[in-house]
Z-matrix of the N, CA and C atoms (Angstrom, degrees):
N
C 1 1.424
C 2 1.519 1 107.86
N 3 1.309 2 114.38 1 143.80
C 4 1.464 3 120.39 2 178.33
C 5 1.538 4 109.38 3 -100.00
N 6 1.298 5 114.76 4 163.78
C 7 1.480 6 121.07 5 -178.89
C 8 1.502 7 111.58 6 -58.52
N 9 1.331 8 118.26 7 -43.30
C 10 1.452 9 121.18 8 -177.61
C 11 1.529 10 111.45 9 -62.78
N 12 1.347 11 116.39 10 -34.65
C 13 1.464 12 120.47 11 177.25
C 14 1.516 13 113.10 12 -67.81
N 15 1.308 14 115.75 13 -41.58
C 16 1.466 15 120.19 14 176.64
C 17 1.516 16 110.04 15 -63.61
N 18 1.330 17 118.01 16 -42.89
C 19 1.451 18 120.86 17 179.82
C 20 1.550 19 109.47 18 -60.53
N 21 1.317 20 117.49 19 -39.75
C 22 1.471 21 120.79 20 179.01
C 23 1.540 22 111.25 21 -63.55
N 24 1.344 23 115.23 22 -42.57
C 25 1.457 24 118.85 23 179.28
C 26 1.534 25 112.44 24 -68.21
N 27 1.303 26 117.02 25 -33.91
C 28 1.464 27 121.73 26 179.74
C 29 1.514 28 112.68 27 -70.70
N 30 1.322 29 117.19 28 -16.89
C 31 1.474 30 120.52 29 -179.38
C 32 1.540 31 111.96 30 -61.51
N 33 1.312 32 117.29 31 -25.75
C 34 1.455 33 122.07 32 -177.98
C 35 1.529 34 112.02 33 -93.20
N 36 1.319 35 118.08 34 3.35
C 37 1.467 36 120.62 35 -175.48
C 38 1.545 37 109.09 36 -104.59
N 39 1.332 38 116.24 37 154.97
C 40 1.460 39 119.97 38 177.87
C 41 1.518 40 111.74 39 -68.44
N 42 1.304 41 117.64 40 141.99
C 43 1.448 42 122.99 41 -176.90
C 44 1.527 43 114.06 42 -57.85
N 45 1.341 44 116.44 43 -33.64
C 46 1.458 45 119.94 44 -175.81
C 47 1.537 46 113.48 45 -98.55
N 48 1.331 47 116.16 46 18.65
C 49 1.468 48 120.11 47 177.07
C 50 1.518 49 109.25 48 -77.32
N 51 1.315 50 116.48 49 135.18
C 52 1.480 51 121.93 50 178.41
C 53 1.532 52 109.69 51 -69.53
N 54 1.325 53 115.85 52 149.60
C 55 1.449 54 122.40 53 178.00
C 56 1.542 55 108.41 54 -128.85
N 57 1.340 56 114.44 55 125.93
C 58 1.458 57 122.63 56 179.26
C 59 1.487 58 111.00 57 -116.88
N 60 1.357 59 117.81 58 168.98
C 61 1.434 60 124.75 59 178.85
C 62 1.516 61 108.56 60 -124.06
N 63 1.309 62 117.67 61 135.37
C 64 1.464 63 122.01 62 173.32
C 65 1.516 64 108.77 63 -136.16
N 66 1.350 65 114.99 64 121.89
C 67 1.464 66 118.82 65 178.58
C 68 1.534 67 108.43 66 -112.71
N 69 1.315 68 119.29 67 -89.16
C 70 1.442 69 119.02 68 -177.33
C 71 1.539 70 112.27 69 -115.72
N 72 1.308 71 116.89 70 14.57
C 73 1.467 72 121.01 71 178.15
C 74 1.501 73 109.40 72 -143.61
N 75 1.334 74 115.72 73 -154.20
C 76 1.485 75 118.73 74 178.92
C 77 1.532 76 109.07 75 -68.23
N 78 1.292 77 114.35 76 159.47
C 79 1.476 78 118.40 77 179.07
C 80 1.532 79 110.99 78 -67.02
N 81 1.310 80 114.80 79 148.79
C 82 1.450 81 121.53 80 -177.90
C 83 1.530 82 109.10 81 -134.56
N 84 1.303 83 115.33 82 172.00
C 85 1.453 84 119.89 83 171.24
C 86 1.524 85 108.30 84 -94.94
N 87 1.309 86 115.99 85 161.84
C 88 1.459 87 121.21 86 174.54
C 89 1.524 88 107.63 87 -147.04
N 90 1.304 89 115.78 88 148.75
C 91 1.462 90 120.00 89 178.46
C 92 1.533 91 112.48 90 -134.56
N 93 1.334 92 115.87 91 -9.93
C 94 1.463 93 120.03 92 -177.81
C 95 1.501 94 110.08 93 -132.33
N 96 1.329 95 114.15 94 169.43
C 97 1.456 96 121.66 95 173.29
C 98 1.493 97 109.21 96 -148.89
N 99 1.318 98 114.94 97 166.17
C 100 1.449 99 120.23 98 173.23
C 101 1.529 100 107.03 99 -131.22
N 102 1.291 101 117.92 100 159.63
C 103 1.453 102 120.43 101 178.17
C 104 1.514 103 110.05 102 -114.44
N 105 1.302 104 115.29 103 152.69
C 106 1.458 105 122.68 104 -178.39
C 107 1.507 106 107.13 105 -147.46
N 108 1.326 107 118.63 106 138.53
C 109 1.454 108 120.52 107 173.91
C 110 1.513 109 108.31 108 -107.20
N 111 1.328 110 116.59 109 122.82
C 112 1.426 111 122.38 110 -179.04
C 113 1.541 112 108.48 111 -134.66
N 114 1.305 113 116.70 112 127.86
C 115 1.491 114 122.04 113 -176.73
C 116 1.524 115 110.63 114 53.95
N 117 1.309 116 117.58 115 41.46
C 118 1.450 117 125.04 116 178.53
C 119 1.516 118 113.20 117 64.75
N 120 1.317 119 118.13 118 16.96
C 121 1.471 120 122.48 119 178.13
C 122 1.545 121 109.28 120 -116.32
N 123 1.323 122 115.91 121 129.22
C 124 1.448 123 120.92 122 177.49
C 125 1.524 124 111.06 123 -76.62
N 126 1.297 125 116.61 124 131.89
C 127 1.448 126 123.03 125 177.70
C 128 1.520 127 109.92 126 -118.36
N 129 1.297 128 116.64 127 134.96
C 130 1.440 129 123.83 128 175.38
C 131 1.520 130 106.44 129 -109.44
N 132 1.332 131 115.98 130 117.15
C 133 1.479 132 120.61 131 -172.62
C 134 1.523 133 108.75 132 -113.59
N 135 1.351 134 115.38 133 113.23
C 136 1.463 135 120.64 134 177.01
C 137 1.531 136 109.55 135 -72.08
N 138 1.311 137 117.67 136 136.27
C 139 1.441 138 122.26 137 -177.18
C 140 1.528 139 109.63 138 -106.97
N 141 1.325 140 117.64 139 114.81
C 142 1.471 141 120.47 140 -177.71
C 143 1.535 142 110.66 141 -68.90
N 144 1.341 143 115.17 142 153.64
C 145 1.443 144 122.16 143 178.80
C 146 1.529 145 109.58 144 -129.10
N 147 1.294 146 115.11 145 155.61
C 148 1.476 147 118.84 146 171.53
C 149 1.529 148 106.65 147 -100.96
N 150 1.277 149 115.10 148 130.67
C 151 1.477 150 120.54 149 -179.51
C 152 1.523 151 112.06 150 82.61
N 153 1.287 152 115.20 151 175.65
C 154 1.459 153 121.14 152 -179.48
C 155 1.501 154 111.48 153 86.20
N 156 1.311 155 115.60 154 176.07
C 157 1.432 156 119.30 155 179.25
C 158 1.515 157 111.09 156 -103.34
N 159 1.327 158 118.61 157 155.93
C 160 1.456 159 120.55 158 -176.77
C 161 1.519 160 111.19 159 -73.27
N 162 1.331 161 115.80 160 157.81
C 163 1.438 162 121.36 161 171.46
C 164 1.515 163 109.93 162 -66.07
N 165 1.296 164 116.08 163 151.75
C 166 1.477 165 122.03 164 169.48
C 167 1.526 166 106.98 165 -93.45
N 168 1.312 167 115.66 166 159.27
C 169 1.480 168 119.85 167 -179.42
C 170 1.517 169 110.38 168 -55.02
N 171 1.322 170 118.64 169 -42.34
C 172 1.474 171 118.97 170 -178.42
C 173 1.506 172 111.45 171 -65.37
N 174 1.330 173 117.73 172 -33.56
C 175 1.480 174 120.63 173 179.27
C 176 1.544 175 109.90 174 -69.70
N 177 1.316 176 116.88 175 -39.53
C 178 1.460 177 121.67 176 179.00
C 179 1.523 178 108.59 177 -64.61
N 180 1.317 179 118.40 178 -43.46
C 181 1.454 180 120.08 179 177.62
C 182 1.540 181 112.42 180 -57.75
N 183 1.346 182 115.41 181 -45.43
C 184 1.468 183 119.66 182 179.81
C 185 1.521 184 109.92 183 -63.95
N 186 1.309 185 117.76 184 -37.46
C 187 1.463 186 123.00 185 -177.11
C 188 1.536 187 111.90 186 -65.57
N 189 1.327 188 116.90 187 -42.27
C 190 1.468 189 120.00 188 -170.84
C 191 1.525 190 115.52 189 -108.23
N 192 1.294 191 118.43 190 -8.49
C 193 1.490 192 120.55 191 -175.47
C 194 1.521 193 110.86 192 -86.37
N 195 1.318 194 113.12 193 72.72
C 196 1.459 195 120.93 194 175.81
C 197 1.553 196 107.23 195 -125.51
N 198 1.325 197 116.69 196 141.22
C 199 1.451 198 118.78 197 -177.09
C 200 1.533 199 113.32 198 -54.00
N 201 1.289 200 119.29 199 -38.64
C 202 1.471 201 121.36 200 -177.62
C 203 1.525 202 113.24 201 -73.08
N 204 1.341 203 117.12 202 -13.68
C 205 1.484 204 120.91 203 179.65
C 206 1.533 205 113.62 204 -102.90
N 207 1.283 206 118.64 205 -10.57
C 208 1.444 207 121.03 206 -172.67
C 209 1.544 208 115.67 207 -59.81
N 210 1.299 209 116.65 208 -30.34
C 211 1.454 210 121.16 209 178.95
C 212 1.515 211 114.79 210 -93.69
N 213 1.350 212 116.25 211 1.06
C 214 1.465 213 120.48 212 -176.69
C 215 1.519 214 111.92 213 -71.57
N 216 1.325 215 115.85 214 142.53
C 217 1.446 216 121.05 215 171.87
C 218 1.530 217 110.29 216 -77.31
N 219 1.320 218 118.03 217 138.73
C 220 1.465 219 122.05 218 -178.39
C 221 1.484 220 112.52 219 -94.28
N 222 1.320 221 115.96 220 134.70
C 223 1.450 222 123.01 221 177.30
C 224 1.524 223 109.46 222 -137.33
N 225 1.302 224 115.57 223 154.95
C 226 1.451 225 121.69 224 173.23
C 227 1.501 226 109.47 225 -114.37
N 228 1.310 227 118.67 226 131.50
C 229 1.464 228 123.87 227 -178.19
C 230 1.521 229 109.71 228 -77.97
N 231 1.325 230 116.32 229 149.50
C 232 1.480 231 122.65 230 177.65
C 233 1.511 232 107.39 231 -151.99
N 234 1.354 233 114.66 232 178.59
C 235 1.461 234 120.36 233 179.37
C 236 1.525 235 111.47 234 -63.71
N 237 1.326 236 117.72 235 -27.50
C 238 1.460 237 121.11 236 -178.30
C 239 1.522 238 113.03 237 -96.23
N 240 1.322 239 117.61 238 5.76
C 241 1.414 240 123.11 239 179.31
C 242 1.522 241 112.33 240 110.37
N 243 1.315 242 118.03 241 174.05
C 244 1.477 243 122.12 242 -177.93
C 245 1.522 244 112.09 243 -64.32
N 246 1.340 245 115.36 244 141.17
C 247 1.450 246 123.09 245 176.09
C 248 1.523 247 108.94 246 -122.06
N 249 1.315 248 116.75 247 140.43
C 250 1.470 249 120.97 248 179.69
C 251 1.530 250 110.37 249 -65.21
N 252 1.300 251 114.78 250 143.22
C 253 1.457 252 122.12 251 173.60
C 254 1.509 253 107.79 252 -99.38
N 255 1.327 254 116.50 253 125.54
C 256 1.448 255 122.30 254 -176.06
C 257 1.521 256 113.09 255 -107.85
N 258 1.328 257 117.19 256 -11.82
C 259 1.474 258 120.52 257 -179.57
C 260 1.488 259 110.61 258 166.44
N 261 1.327 260 114.96 259 -160.16
C 262 1.463 261 119.96 260 176.65
C 263 1.501 262 110.20 261 -141.02
N 264 1.328 263 115.37 262 161.16
C 265 1.433 264 122.59 263 177.40
C 266 1.508 265 107.96 264 -118.67
N 267 1.318 266 116.43 265 133.13
C 268 1.465 267 120.58 266 176.83
C 269 1.544 268 109.32 267 -81.25
N 270 1.287 269 116.54 268 125.88
C 271 1.449 270 122.10 269 175.74
C 272 1.514 271 108.63 270 -123.30
N 273 1.337 272 116.87 271 170.78
C 274 1.466 273 120.81 272 -174.21
C 275 1.544 274 111.88 273 -57.65
N 276 1.327 275 117.34 274 -36.27
C 277 1.462 276 119.75 275 -175.34
C 278 1.548 277 114.18 276 -105.76
N 279 1.328 278 116.71 277 13.62
C 280 1.434 279 118.56 278 176.44
C 281 1.543 280 114.24 279 148.37
N 282 1.287 281 115.57 280 -168.33
C 283 1.486 282 123.44 281 179.27
C 284 1.508 283 109.25 282 -102.45
N 285 1.337 284 116.60 283 142.07
C 286 1.467 285 122.17 284 178.98
C 287 1.536 286 105.95 285 -120.20
N 288 1.340 287 114.88 286 113.64
C 289 1.467 288 121.54 287 173.35
C 290 1.533 289 109.29 288 -74.41
N 291 1.306 290 117.11 289 130.71
C 292 1.460 291 120.95 290 174.97
C 293 1.504 292 111.33 291 -158.13
């Protein structure tokens, strides 16, 4: 999934909805990302954190809605390396990117 596609999907979600990340383990919160260019493709890699509160949808939009990031592929970091993000699942307490 690319950044622009996630932004389009988030348009239908409430601004104060929590957003979590799940790669190869339990879901976690994330507040930062790093970028990497591989095979001439920009990748935006969300970095999971222990503790803290989850981002809200509006905060995630502000974080990633930049022209230079809109075409970037989304990944979530884990102990075994970055994993592609293909979408999100709506749960009672928020959205889970995976």
